[in-house]
N, C-alpha and C positions, 0 to 999 in steps of 0.2 A: 559581550565579546563573542558569544557563540555564533552569532550570525556571520561575523567576519570570518571565523575559522571554517565555517561551512561553505563559504564562497558566495554568499548572496550579493557581494559587491564586486564580483569579478575576480576576487582574490582567492587563490587555492594554494594552501600552504604545501610546500613541496615535500613529498614522502622522503624519509631518510635514505633509503637505498639509492634514489636518484641524486640526492644531494651528495652523498658519499662518492658515487660514481663520477660525478662532474669534478669534484674537488680532487679526487685521487688521480684523475686523468691529466690534470694540468700541472706544469712544473712550477708550482707556487713555492717560494721559499721565504725566509725571514726578511729578505730585502725587497720582496714584491709589494707593490702598493695595490691593494685589493678593494673592489667596490661591489656592492649589491645595490642596484638602483631601485629595487622593490623588495626590501629586505625582510618584510614581515616580522616574524619573531626572532630573526637572526640565524636561522639554520645554516645557511651557506657560510656566514662569517664564523660561526662556532666551529664548523668542520675545517675551515681554513686554518683557524687557530690550533685545532687539534693536530692538524698535519704538521704545522711548524713546531709544535711542542714535541711531537714524535721525532722530528729531525734533530731537535736539541738533544734528545736521548742518544742519538747516533754520534753526535759531535762531542758531547761532554759527559763526564761522569757526574751523575746527579748529586752525589755526596761530596766527592773530592773537588769538583768544579761547580759547586752549587751556584755561585754568583754568575758565572758565565752562562751556565745552563738557564738560569732565570732570565737574564737579560736577552738571551737569544730569542725566546718566545714572547716575553713580556713587552719588550720594546716593539716587537711586531704588532702585538695586540693594541698597544697604546698609540702607535704612530702610523701604522700601515693598514689598518682595517677600517673600512668606511661603509656606512649603510644609510640608505634613504628610505623612509617609509611615510606614505601619505597620511596614514591614520595615526593620530597622536597617541591613542591608547595602545595600539600595537607597537608603535615606536618605543613607548615606555617599557613594554614587555621585552622588546629586543635589548634595550639598555640593561634591564634587570638580568637577563640571560647572560649578557657579557660580564656584568659585575660578578655574578655567581661563578663564572668561569675565569675569574681573575682579570677583569678590566677589558678595555677596548670600547667602553660605552661612550666615551667622550666624543667619538666620531660617528655616532648614530644620530641622525637628525630627523625630525618630523617635517616633511616637506613634500610637495608635489614633485615627483622625480622627473617631470618633463619641463620644469622651469629652466630658464637659462642658468648657466653656472653663476653669472654675476648676481642674479636675483636670489639664487639659492644661498650664496655667500652672505648677501645683505640680510636676508631674513633669519639665517641661522647663526650668523656671526662667525662661522667657520670658513676660513679662507682656503682650506685645503680642497674644497669641492670645486675644482677648476678643470676646464677642458684640457685634453692632451696630457694628462698627468697620471693615469692609472695603467698598471701593467696587466691586470686581470679584472674582468667584470664577470661575475657569476650571478645569474639572476633568473627568476621566473616571473615575468611581468604579468599583470592582470589581463585575462583574456576577455574579449567580448564587450568591453567598455569602449565607448567612443568619446573622443574629444570634439566638441562642437565649436566652430569658429565664433559663433555669437556668445559663447560662454567663456572661451579661453583664447584671448588674442594671440597667445604665443604660438598657436597653430601655424600662423603665417611665417614663423621663423624656421619651420621645417620644410625641407624640399619635398619630403613625402607627405606634407600637408598641402601640397599644390598639385595641380594637374599639368602635365606636359601636353602641348598640342600634338595630336597624333601625326606621326611622320608621313602617314599616307593620306592625311587630310589635305585637300587642295589648297586650303588656307594656310598651310604650314609655311609656304614660301613667303606669305605676306606678313605673318606674325608668328614668332616663335616664343612669345611670352607665356610664362606659366600663369595659371589662374588658381586662386585659392580654392581648396575643397571646403565644402560646408562642414564636413566632419572627417575624422580619421580614427581608426582603431588604435588603442593604446599600444598593443603589442607591436604594431608596425612603426609607430613613432619611437618606441624604445630602441628599435634596431638602429635608428639614426642617432638618438641621444647617446647611446652607448659608444657609438663610433666617435662622437665628439669628445667623450670623456677619456677614451683610450689613448695611450702613447702610440707612436709609430711601431708597428709589429706587436702591439698589445693584443691580448686574447679576450674574446668574448665567448662565454658558454651560456646559451640562453634557451629556455624551454619555449617552444612556439607551437601554435596549432598547425596541423598539417596543411590546412588550407593555404597558408603562405607558400608552401612548396608545390601545391598542386592546382589551385584554382587559376583558370586562364585569366580571370579578371584581375588577378594579383601579379601578373607577369611583370608589371612595372616595379613591383617591390623586389622581385628576384633580379631584375636588371640592376637595380640600385645596389643590392647585396654584392653582385659580382664586380661592381665598380669600387665599392667601399672596402670590401674584404677579400682576402684569400680564403676560400672555403676550405676548412680543414676536415670537418667530419659532419655527417648526418647520422644520428642514431635514433631509430624509430622506437618509440615506447608502445607497450600494449594498450589496447583500448581501456583496460581496467586501471591504468596507472593512477588516475585521479578519481576513480569511481567513489572511493570511500569518503571523499570530501564533497561529493555531489556534482563533480564535473565529468561529463561524458564525452568531452572533446578529445578526439584522437590527436596526440601530440608527438613531437620529436625534440631531441636536444640538438641544437645547431652549435658547432664549434667553429669560430671564425677568427681570423687574424687580420688586424687592420693593415691595409696596404699603405705603402708610401704615397704621399700626395701626388708625386709625379707619375706613379703607376696608375693611380685612379684617373688622373687626367689623360694618360695615354690610352687607357681602355675606353674611356668616354669618347675621346676623339676618334679612335678607330671605329667605333660603332656609328658615329655620325657620318664619317666618310663612307663607310659601307652602305649606309642607307642612301646617301646622295648618289653614289656611283650606281647602285641598283636602279634607282629611279631614272637616272640618265640613260643607262644601257637599255632599259626596257621602254624608254620613251613614255614613262608613266603619266606625266602631266599632259603631254600632247594627246595621249590616248583618251584620258578623261575629258579633255576639252572637245575632242572629236565626237565622243559619245554624247556629250552634253548638247552639242549642236544638232546631232542626229535626233536626239530626243525632242528638242524644241521644234525642229523641222517637222517631225512626225505629229506632234500635238497641233502645230499650226495647220498642217494639212487636214487633220480631223476637223478643226474649226471651220476651215474654208469649205470642205465638203458638206458639212452640216448646214452652213449658211446657204449654199446653193440649193439644197433640198428643202430648206425651210426659210425662204427669203423674208417672210413676214414675222419671223420669230425673233424675240428679244435676245440680247446678249446673254442674259441670265438663263433663259430657256435653252439656248445653244449649249451653254456650259453643262446644263443638266442632261441634255441629250448625249453628249460625248463623255459624260462622267466615267462610265465603266471602261470605255475604250482608252481614255486618258490614264486611268489607273493602271491598265494593262501595260501601256507604254512606259509609265514611270516605274512599274514593278520590274519590267524587263531590264530597264536601265540600271536600277538598284542592284538587281541580281548579278548583272555583268560586272558592276563595280566591286561588289563584295567578293565575287569569285577572283577577280584580279588582285584584290587586296590580300586574299588568302594565299594566292600564289606568290605574291611579293613577300609576304611574311615568312613563308616556308623557305624561299630563296635566301632571305636575310639570315634566318637561323642556321641554315646550312653554311652560308658564307662566314658567319660569325664563328662557328665551330672551327673552321679552317684558318681563320685569321688570328683570333685571340690565342695567347699563350696557353698551352695545355698543361695541366698538373694533376697529380693523383689526389683523390678525395677518399677518405676513410668512410665506408658505408657499413652499417650494421642494423640488424633488426633484433630487438630484444623481445622475446615472447613471454618470458617468465622473469620477473624482476624481484622475486622473493615473496610476493604476496598476491592474493587473488582479489576479486572485486569487493570482498567483504573484509579485506586486510588480514585474512587468515594466512599464516606462514605456509609457504609451499615447500620449503626446504631446499629451494634451488634459486639462485640469483645469477642470471646470465650476464648481468652488468659487471660482475667482478672480472670475468675473463675479457669481456669487451673493453673494460677500462684499462687492463694491463696492455692489451694490444694497441689501444689508442694512445696510451702514454708513450709506448715505443715509437709509434708513428710520429707523434709530435716532436719527440726528441730528434728523430731523423730529419724532420722538416726544419727544425731550428739549426741543425748542423749544416744542412745542404742548401737551404734557401735563405739568403741574406737580404 
């Protein structure tokens, strides 16, 4: 078991201060249906249970209203707490933890968390694991692992498991079909899987590597996030957050709320229209076609001039003679196209900011979360105050944004 807890399989068990911060920030109550899609030993589930148990203390006298007090939290544990863990041994550990803390174990299953809900139900026998049914998902998915198409056919079921045709590719007008990726990172796929499991306006709190937020190559992931979710908060964790478990990946906690389906469609359509309008206004296709003709004309001229100077030379030799000049022409063309695409991309992002609905996002950087790289207590945990502020922010969002 040690190798799993140290993270050799991409699994890094979430430190308690981070778990507590996430659970305390969310308005989970005894009626909430809660899921952890990568539950490990059950840390998130246990803290959710503790939260509801504390709420029972506020509602009922533990002695005079013992029965009501018990049912308040125990029914939640038994009927509303769900966990998925890919490793059977760790899943059993999670079940034991739930039993020790007075039940909730019946809804922890050993399964690949990226399977379809139907397949998950079939294999586990638990019909509660169905899409569009969870109010809260709190999770820390495995980082760095990849799902390969030749190993897991379900990759085809994910939109993030496919590639879109680049909107600035001249072939875009001919085919807009998505093509399957050979592989995709688990943390990216879980962003989509969690969206499927959530109810409308359900909340996802997920630990992600910062690369998802910053790498230019993952812009398509951020595009999907802004369509699927209303971004609630981004809370940056210190570099040392997972150091003790062997993970040096800089991470953040992302709080998201699932959009209404019509809102997702609206955002997606707005973005498509923006792209089409920009291409039309800038005569993008016409410009590329013009440059393509100019390039071909320049190359043809090189060939003709070389033939005139070397009339007895073979076609193959002519190609060799003009090779460097031809590369220069092609490079000039490529550079012009790339520059135009960069300009178009900048125009698109500017136009998108002006077009899509604007809303506030809670942003915070936690530099000290109660322990250092060696897990030594620092005596200070900034997540406590951040959590209080975030909780108030979420309450405001729930009241003002329907």
